[in-house]
C-alpha positions as CSV (number, residue, x, y, z in Angstrom):
1,X,50.7,30.2,-9.8
2,X,49.1,28.8,-13.0
3,X,52.4,28.6,-14.7
4,X,53.9,26.5,-11.8
5,X,51.0,24.1,-11.9
6,X,51.3,23.7,-15.7
7,X,55.0,23.2,-15.4
8,X,54.5,20.4,-12.9
9,X,52.0,18.7,-15.1
10,X,54.4,18.8,-18.0
11,X,57.1,17.2,-15.8
12,X,54.8,14.5,-14.7
13,X,53.9,13.7,-18.3
14,X,57.6,13.5,-19.2
15,X,58.2,11.1,-16.3
16,X,55.3,8.9,-17.3
17,X,56.6,8.7,-20.9
18,X,59.9,7.3,-19.6
19,X,58.1,4.6,-17.6
20,X,57.3,1.5,-19.5
21,X,53.6,0.3,-19.8
22,X,54.0,-3.0,-17.9
23,X,55.3,-1.0,-14.9
24,X,52.3,1.3,-15.1
25,X,49.9,-1.6,-15.3
26,X,51.6,-3.2,-12.3
27,X,51.4,0.0,-10.2
28,X,47.7,0.4,-11.2
29,X,47.0,-3.2,-10.2
30,X,48.6,-2.8,-6.8
31,X,46.7,0.4,-6.1
32,X,43.4,-1.2,-7.1
33,X,44.2,-4.3,-4.8
34,X,45.1,-2.0,-1.9
35,X,41.8,-0.1,-2.3
36,X,39.9,-3.4,-2.3
37,X,41.6,-4.6,0.9
38,X,41.0,-1.4,2.7
39,X,37.4,-1.0,1.9
40,X,36.2,-4.6,1.6
41,X,35.1,-4.8,5.2
42,X,32.9,-1.8,4.8
43,X,29.5,-2.8,3.4
44,X,28.2,0.1,1.2
45,X,24.7,-0.3,-0.1
46,X,22.8,2.3,-2.1
47,X,19.2,1.6,-3.0
48,X,18.2,3.7,-6.1
49,X,15.1,1.8,-6.9
50,X,11.8,3.6,-6.9
51,X,10.2,3.5,-3.5
52,X,13.3,2.0,-2.0
53,X,11.9,-1.5,-2.7
54,X,15.2,-3.2,-1.6
55,X,15.6,-1.3,1.7
56,X,13.8,-1.7,5.0
57,X,11.2,0.9,5.6
58,X,11.4,3.3,8.6
59,X,8.4,1.5,10.1
60,X,10.2,-1.8,10.1
61,X,13.3,-0.3,11.6
62,X,11.4,1.2,14.5
63,X,9.8,-2.2,15.2
64,X,13.2,-3.9,15.2
65,X,14.8,-1.2,17.4
66,X,12.2,-2.0,20.1
67,X,13.1,-5.6,20.4
68,X,14.5,-6.2,23.8
69,X,14.9,-10.1,23.8
70,X,16.5,-12.5,21.3
71,X,14.5,-13.2,18.3
72,X,15.2,-16.2,15.9
73,X,14.3,-16.2,12.2
74,X,14.5,-19.9,11.1
75,X,14.4,-20.4,7.3
76,X,12.9,-23.8,6.4
77,X,14.2,-24.3,2.9
78,X,15.0,-27.4,0.7
79,X,18.5,-27.5,-0.6
80,X,17.4,-28.8,-4.1
81,X,14.9,-26.1,-4.8
82,X,13.2,-25.9,-8.2
83,X,15.1,-23.6,-10.5
84,X,12.5,-20.9,-10.6
85,X,12.6,-20.6,-6.8
86,X,16.3,-20.1,-6.4
87,X,16.2,-16.3,-7.2
88,X,13.3,-16.0,-4.6
89,X,15.5,-17.8,-2.0
90,X,18.3,-15.3,-2.6
91,X,16.0,-12.3,-2.3
92,X,14.5,-13.8,1.0
93,X,18.0,-14.3,2.5
94,X,19.0,-10.8,1.5
95,X,15.9,-9.4,3.3
96,X,16.5,-11.5,6.4
97,X,20.0,-10.2,6.5
98,X,18.7,-6.6,6.5
99,X,16.5,-7.6,9.5
100,X,19.6,-8.9,11.3
101,X,21.6,-5.8,10.7
102,X,18.8,-3.5,12.0
103,X,18.1,-5.8,15.0
104,X,20.8,-4.5,17.3
105,X,22.4,-8.1,17.7
106,X,19.0,-9.4,18.9
107,X,18.1,-11.3,15.7
108,X,19.6,-14.6,14.8
109,X,19.1,-16.2,11.4
110,X,19.1,-20.1,11.1
111,X,18.7,-22.1,7.9
112,X,17.5,-25.8,8.0
113,X,16.4,-28.4,5.5
114,X,13.4,-30.3,6.7
115,X,13.9,-33.0,4.1
116,X,17.3,-33.9,5.4
117,X,16.5,-33.4,9.1
118,X,13.5,-35.4,10.4
119,X,13.4,-33.3,13.5
120,X,13.2,-30.1,11.6
121,X,10.4,-31.6,9.4
122,X,8.3,-32.3,12.4
123,X,9.0,-28.8,13.7
124,X,8.0,-27.3,10.4
125,X,4.7,-29.1,10.5
126,X,4.2,-28.1,14.1
127,X,4.3,-24.3,13.2
128,X,2.2,-24.7,10.0
129,X,4.9,-25.0,7.3
130,X,4.0,-27.6,4.8
131,X,5.8,-28.9,1.6
132,X,4.8,-27.1,-1.5
133,X,4.2,-28.7,-4.8
134,X,5.7,-27.2,-8.0
135,X,5.4,-28.4,-11.6
136,X,8.6,-27.9,-13.6
137,X,10.0,-28.9,-17.0
138,X,13.0,-31.2,-16.7
139,X,14.5,-32.9,-19.7
140,X,11.5,-32.1,-21.8
141,X,9.2,-33.6,-19.3
142,X,6.8,-32.0,-16.8
143,X,7.5,-33.2,-13.3
144,X,6.0,-32.4,-10.0
145,X,8.6,-31.4,-7.3
146,X,8.0,-30.8,-3.6
147,X,10.0,-28.2,-1.6
148,X,10.0,-26.3,1.7
149,X,10.2,-22.5,1.6
150,X,8.8,-21.0,4.8
151,X,9.9,-19.0,7.8
152,X,9.5,-19.7,11.5
153,X,9.7,-16.6,13.9
154,X,10.6,-17.4,17.6
155,X,10.4,-14.9,20.4
156,X,10.5,-16.0,24.1
157,X,8.1,-18.9,24.3
158,X,5.9,-17.7,21.4
159,X,6.3,-18.8,17.8
160,X,4.6,-18.0,14.5
161,X,5.2,-18.8,10.9
162,X,5.0,-17.5,7.3
163,X,4.2,-20.8,5.6
164,X,5.0,-19.6,2.0
165,X,7.8,-17.0,1.0
166,X,6.7,-16.7,-2.6
167,X,5.0,-13.3,-2.2
168,X,8.0,-11.0,-2.1
169,X,6.1,-7.8,-2.6
170,X,4.4,-8.2,0.8
171,X,7.1,-10.1,2.5
172,X,8.4,-7.2,4.6
173,X,4.9,-6.4,5.8
174,X,4.1,-10.0,6.7
175,X,7.3,-10.4,8.6
176,X,7.2,-7.1,10.4
177,X,3.6,-7.6,11.3
178,X,4.4,-11.1,12.8
179,X,7.4,-9.6,14.7
180,X,5.2,-6.8,16.1
181,X,2.5,-9.2,17.1
182,X,5.0,-11.5,18.9
183,X,6.7,-8.6,20.7
184,X,3.6,-6.6,21.5
185,X,2.4,-7.0,25.2
186,X,-1.3,-6.5,24.4
187,X,-3.2,-6.4,21.2
188,X,-5.3,-3.2,20.5
189,X,-9.1,-3.8,20.7
190,X,-11.2,-2.6,17.7
191,X,-15.0,-2.6,17.6
192,X,-16.8,-3.3,14.4
193,X,-20.3,-1.8,13.8
194,X,-22.6,-2.5,10.9
195,X,-21.0,-5.9,9.8
196,X,-21.8,-8.7,12.2
197,X,-20.1,-11.3,10.0
198,X,-16.7,-9.8,10.1
199,X,-15.7,-11.8,13.2
200,X,-16.7,-15.1,11.6
201,X,-15.2,-14.6,8.2
202,X,-18.1,-16.5,6.5
203,X,-19.7,-14.9,3.4
204,X,-18.3,-11.5,4.6
205,X,-18.1,-8.7,2.0
206,X,-15.1,-7.4,3.8
207,X,-13.1,-10.6,4.1
208,X,-9.8,-9.1,2.7
209,X,-9.6,-6.2,5.1
210,X,-10.9,-8.4,7.9
211,X,-8.2,-11.0,7.5
212,X,-5.6,-8.2,7.7
213,X,-7.1,-6.6,10.8
214,X,-7.5,-10.0,12.6
215,X,-3.7,-10.5,12.2
216,X,-2.9,-7.5,14.3
217,X,-5.9,-6.5,16.5
218,X,-8.5,-8.0,18.7
219,X,-11.7,-7.6,16.6
220,X,-15.1,-7.4,18.3
221,X,-18.4,-6.9,16.5
222,X,-20.7,-4.6,18.5
223,X,-24.4,-5.3,18.4
224,X,-27.1,-2.8,18.4
225,X,-27.9,-3.3,22.0
226,X,-24.3,-2.4,22.8
227,X,-23.9,0.7,20.7
228,X,-27.3,2.0,21.9
229,X,-26.0,2.3,25.5
230,X,-25.3,5.8,26.9
231,X,-21.6,5.3,26.4
232,X,-19.4,2.9,24.5
233,X,-16.8,1.2,26.6
234,X,-13.5,3.2,26.2
235,X,-11.6,-0.2,26.2
236,X,-12.0,-0.1,22.4
237,X,-8.9,1.6,20.9
238,X,-11.0,2.4,17.8
239,X,-14.3,1.8,16.1
240,X,-15.0,1.1,12.5
241,X,-18.5,1.9,11.3
242,X,-19.8,0.4,8.0
243,X,-22.8,1.7,6.2
244,X,-24.3,-1.5,4.7
245,X,-27.0,0.4,2.8
246,X,-29.8,-1.4,4.7
247,X,-29.3,-0.4,8.4
248,X,-30.6,2.8,9.9
249,X,-28.7,3.7,13.1
250,X,-31.0,4.8,15.9
251,X,-30.7,8.2,17.5
252,X,-29.4,6.5,20.7
253,X,-26.7,4.7,18.7
254,X,-25.6,7.9,17.0
255,X,-25.5,9.6,20.3
256,X,-23.2,7.0,21.8
257,X,-20.9,7.3,18.8
258,X,-20.9,11.1,19.3
259,X,-19.9,10.7,23.0
260,X,-17.3,8.1,22.2
261,X,-15.3,10.2,19.7
262,X,-15.8,13.5,21.6
263,X,-14.2,12.0,24.7
264,X,-11.0,11.0,22.8
265,X,-12.2,7.9,20.9
266,X,-11.0,7.0,17.4
267,X,-13.7,6.5,14.8
268,X,-13.5,5.5,11.1
269,X,-16.7,5.7,9.1
270,X,-17.4,4.4,5.6
271,X,-20.8,5.8,4.5
272,X,-22.6,6.8,1.4
273,X,-24.2,10.1,0.5
274,X,-26.6,8.2,-1.9
275,X,-27.5,4.6,-1.7
276,X,-27.1,2.6,-4.9
277,X,-29.1,-0.6,-5.4
278,X,-28.1,-3.7,-7.4
279,X,-30.2,-2.6,-10.4
280,X,-28.4,0.8,-10.6
281,X,-31.3,2.8,-9.0
282,X,-30.7,5.4,-6.2
283,X,-32.3,5.8,-2.8
284,X,-31.9,8.4,-0.1
285,X,-29.0,7.4,2.2
286,X,-30.9,6.5,5.4
287,X,-28.1,5.5,7.7
288,X,-28.8,8.5,10.1
289,X,-25.1,9.4,10.5
290,X,-25.4,12.9,9.0
291,X,-25.7,14.6,12.4
292,X,-22.5,12.8,13.6
293,X,-20.6,14.4,10.8
294,X,-22.2,17.9,11.1
295,X,-21.2,18.1,14.7
296,X,-17.5,18.0,13.5
297,X,-18.1,20.5,10.7
298,X,-18.5,18.0,7.8
299,X,-21.4,17.6,5.5
300,X,-21.7,14.4,3.5
301,X,-23.3,15.6,0.3
302,X,-26.3,13.8,-1.4
303,X,-24.5,13.6,-4.7
304,X,-22.1,11.3,-6.6
305,X,-18.7,12.3,-7.8
306,X,-17.6,11.4,-11.4
307,X,-14.2,11.7,-13.1
308,X,-12.5,11.3,-16.4
309,X,-10.1,8.9,-14.6
310,X,-12.6,6.2,-14.9
311,X,-12.3,2.4,-14.3
312,X,-13.2,-0.1,-17.0
313,X,-16.3,-1.9,-15.8
314,X,-18.0,-5.1,-17.2
315,X,-21.7,-4.4,-17.4
316,X,-22.5,-7.7,-19.1
317,X,-23.6,-11.1,-17.8
318,X,-22.5,-14.7,-18.1
319,X,-23.7,-14.7,-21.8
320,X,-22.6,-11.3,-22.9
321,X,-19.8,-9.0,-22.0
322,X,-20.2,-5.2,-22.2
323,X,-17.1,-3.3,-21.1
324,X,-17.2,0.5,-20.6
325,X,-15.3,3.2,-18.8
326,X,-17.5,4.2,-15.9
327,X,-17.0,7.7,-14.5
328,X,-18.8,6.8,-11.2
329,X,-15.9,4.5,-10.5
330,X,-12.7,6.4,-10.7
331,X,-9.1,6.5,-9.5
332,X,-7.3,9.2,-7.8
333,X,-3.7,10.0,-6.6
334,X,-4.6,13.6,-5.6
335,X,-3.3,13.2,-2.0
336,X,-2.7,15.7,0.7
337,X,0.7,14.2,1.3
338,X,2.6,11.0,0.5
339,X,3.4,10.6,4.2
340,X,1.6,8.8,7.0
341,X,-1.3,6.6,5.8
342,X,-0.6,7.5,2.2
343,X,3.1,6.8,2.2
344,X,2.8,3.5,0.3
345,X,-0.3,4.2,-1.7
346,X,-0.1,4.9,-5.5
347,X,-3.8,5.3,-6.2
348,X,-7.3,4.8,-4.7
349,X,-10.4,3.6,-6.4
350,X,-13.8,5.1,-5.4
351,X,-17.0,3.2,-6.5
352,X,-20.0,5.6,-6.2
353,X,-18.3,8.1,-3.9
354,X,-19.9,11.3,-2.6
355,X,-18.2,14.6,-1.9
356,X,-17.6,16.2,1.5
357,X,-18.0,19.8,2.5
358,X,-16.1,21.4,5.4
359,X,-17.1,24.1,7.9
360,X,-14.7,25.3,10.5
361,X,-15.7,24.3,14.1
362,X,-14.0,25.7,17.2
363,X,-11.5,23.3,18.7
364,X,-11.6,21.0,15.7
365,X,-8.7,20.6,13.2
366,X,-9.4,19.1,9.8
367,X,-7.2,17.6,7.1
368,X,-8.3,16.6,3.6
369,X,-6.4,13.4,3.0
370,X,-7.7,12.6,-0.5
371,X,-9.4,14.6,-3.2
372,X,-10.8,13.6,-6.6
373,X,-8.8,14.2,-9.7
374,X,-8.9,17.8,-11.1
375,X,-11.2,16.7,-14.0
376,X,-14.1,15.7,-11.8
377,X,-17.7,16.8,-11.5
378,X,-20.7,15.9,-9.5
379,X,-24.2,14.6,-10.3
380,X,-27.3,15.3,-8.2
381,X,-30.8,14.1,-8.5
382,X,-32.1,13.1,-11.0
383,X,-29.3,10.6,-11.3
384,X,-28.3,9.0,-14.6
385,X,-26.2,5.9,-13.7
386,X,-26.4,4.0,-17.0
387,X,-23.0,4.5,-18.7
388,X,-24.7,5.4,-22.0
389,X,-26.9,8.0,-20.5
390,X,-24.3,9.9,-18.4
391,X,-24.4,13.6,-19.5
392,X,-21.0,15.2,-20.2
393,X,-19.9,18.0,-18.0
394,X,-18.9,21.5,-19.0
395,X,-15.4,22.9,-18.4
396,X,-16.7,25.1,-15.7
397,X,-18.1,22.1,-13.8
398,X,-14.6,20.3,-13.7
399,X,-12.8,20.6,-10.4
400,X,-11.5,18.5,-7.4
401,X,-13.7,17.5,-4.5
402,X,-12.8,16.4,-1.0
403,X,-13.2,12.7,-0.5
404,X,-11.5,11.6,2.6
405,X,-11.3,13.9,5.7
406,X,-9.5,13.4,9.0
407,X,-10.6,15.5,12.0
408,X,-9.3,15.8,15.6
409,X,-10.6,17.6,18.7
410,X,-8.8,19.0,21.8
411,X,-9.3,15.6,23.6
412,X,-7.5,13.8,20.8
413,X,-10.7,12.3,19.6
414,X,-10.4,11.5,15.8
415,X,-13.0,11.1,13.2
416,X,-12.1,9.8,9.6
417,X,-14.8,9.8,7.0
418,X,-14.6,7.8,3.7
419,X,-17.7,8.7,1.6
420,X,-18.0,5.3,-0.2
421,X,-19.5,2.3,1.6
422,X,-18.1,-0.1,-1.0
423,X,-14.5,1.2,-0.6
424,X,-13.1,-2.0,0.8
425,X,-15.8,-4.5,-0.2
426,X,-14.1,-7.5,-1.9
427,X,-16.0,-7.4,-5.1
428,X,-15.2,-3.8,-5.7
429,X,-11.5,-3.9,-5.1
430,X,-9.2,-3.4,-8.1
431,X,-5.7,-4.6,-8.7
432,X,-4.4,-1.1,-9.3
433,X,-6.0,0.5,-6.2
434,X,-4.6,0.6,-2.7
435,X,-7.9,0.8,-0.8
436,X,-7.2,-2.1,1.6
437,X,-3.7,-0.8,2.4
438,X,-5.0,2.7,3.0
439,X,-7.7,1.7,5.4
440,X,-5.3,-0.6,7.3
441,X,-2.8,2.4,7.5
442,X,-5.5,4.6,8.8
443,X,-6.4,2.1,11.6
444,X,-2.7,1.5,12.3
445,X,-2.2,5.2,12.7
446,X,-5.2,5.5,15.0
447,X,-4.4,2.7,17.4
448,X,-0.6,2.0,17.0
449,X,0.9,5.3,16.0
450,X,1.5,4.1,12.4
451,X,3.7,1.1,13.5
452,X,3.1,-0.7,10.2
453,X,2.1,2.1,7.9
454,X,4.1,2.3,4.7
455,X,5.1,-1.4,4.5
456,X,2.0,-3.0,3.2
457,X,3.5,-3.3,-0.3
458,X,7.0,-2.5,-1.3
459,X,6.8,-2.7,-5.0
460,X,5.1,-0.1,-7.3
461,X,3.1,-1.8,-10.0
462,X,0.8,1.0,-11.3
463,X,1.3,4.6,-12.2
464,X,-1.8,6.5,-13.2
465,X,-1.3,8.9,-16.1
466,X,-1.7,12.6,-15.4
467,X,-5.0,14.1,-16.5
468,X,-4.6,16.3,-19.6
469,X,-7.1,17.8,-22.0
470,X,-7.6,16.7,-25.7
471,X,-5.4,19.4,-27.1
472,X,-2.4,18.4,-24.9
473,X,-3.0,14.8,-25.9
474,X,-2.8,15.7,-29.6
475,X,0.3,17.8,-29.1
476,X,2.1,14.9,-27.3
477,X,0.9,12.4,-29.9
478,X,2.1,14.3,-33.0
479,X,5.3,15.4,-31.2
480,X,6.2,11.8,-30.6
481,X,5.3,11.0,-34.3
482,X,7.5,13.7,-35.9
483,X,10.3,14.6,-33.5
484,X,12.3,11.4,-33.9
485,X,12.1,11.3,-37.7
486,X,12.7,15.0,-37.9
487,X,16.0,14.6,-35.9
488,X,17.2,11.8,-38.3
489,X,16.2,14.0,-41.3
490,X,18.2,17.0,-39.9
491,X,21.2,14.7,-39.2
492,X,21.0,13.3,-42.7
493,X,20.9,16.9,-44.3
494,X,23.9,17.9,-42.1
495,X,25.9,14.8,-43.3
496,X,25.1,15.6,-46.9
497,X,26.1,19.2,-46.6
498,X,29.3,18.2,-44.9
499,X,30.2,15.9,-47.7
500,X,29.5,18.7,-50.2
């Protein structure tokens, strides 16, 4: 059999030798053209980028598949855009085409130029799209140019807009959230406890997370006289409880929260194990929520977690800057799973977080969503919060600690605990942390089945380094210093020996 195959190969080679090269080139060109004609109608796209940043997420696809009436995406864009905006326009159009393909023929894309069409200009202003000003260098002179680059979304008799399309990293989330809001028959209702300013948005410490929640939910602050009633109105799809480090919840309030979540309610709590004052002193956490947690088999420890994965903090003032790594503020990517509420999260930052301890309770299932990095330890009273006075841990003290726990009972009541009251406060948010996205994903999972989870940010901008000890660090350092020169040296010796 092998002889027959080899003989055929020899015959083919002899035949090809007799054929002249121009003829072979012509045949190859014809075959290539035929393949192009056959497969050109087939659009084949493979997204090999990390996190599939150039493909629609499964959450967006589910939203688009549920559209049952025509939806129009109208792109308001100036034809003579500034040069630096042209690539952004191309990316926006590519993304809109992805929406159209997944929309089951229910999505139409229209592009208009408000500068050339006065009617479109008035329509753009009507839905909140204004001209943007851009400075650009043209012929060695700085000039100010104006341009439109916004999107109108129309569904039935409702319409909304994304006034600026310059933030590509969050464009899919912004567009999908608008479509979900337009196509949703009723907005879920969320009660806020412990932050009365969240509804007004004035001087609110949670303004960032509040603006996101207001975009998708009906937010209602609950006063003390409401939460002290025997039962909280089950009309609320979820409750968010903030520990503001000054308020003590009464026994009646805690009892009403217990009844709400035990009867199938959804409750997210951000509370401290130890209160930290502005002058870096400690107080006993007096929020009175400990009994709520213990009923579900959770103990919020009166400690503070530290880690070698520390954030760089400025302890100075307006006149003097003092930067220092602060183990009480640390990052972690030690997650239970990269699915669900953590699907688009690279890392979380915990400022002055406490650890949680779990005890099994009949009828309650628990999941540890987030843990501290492996090289973590805890500090108990007396606390040393000054960065220059923090005692160093021993190797035996280093381990991971539970930080975020999700619990569920037989009535589908859910309780999620984040042991850091400052977790989503604006002044404690870091660029590398995904705290706001994580909390939004948690709420989205509780009230909407995770309709928007995973699409808050499509681009990965930070990758925390793995925690390794000093010996491993030295090994990697010296390996990188000597391996490459060593390889060149070996190659040179080999060449010399070959010449000899």
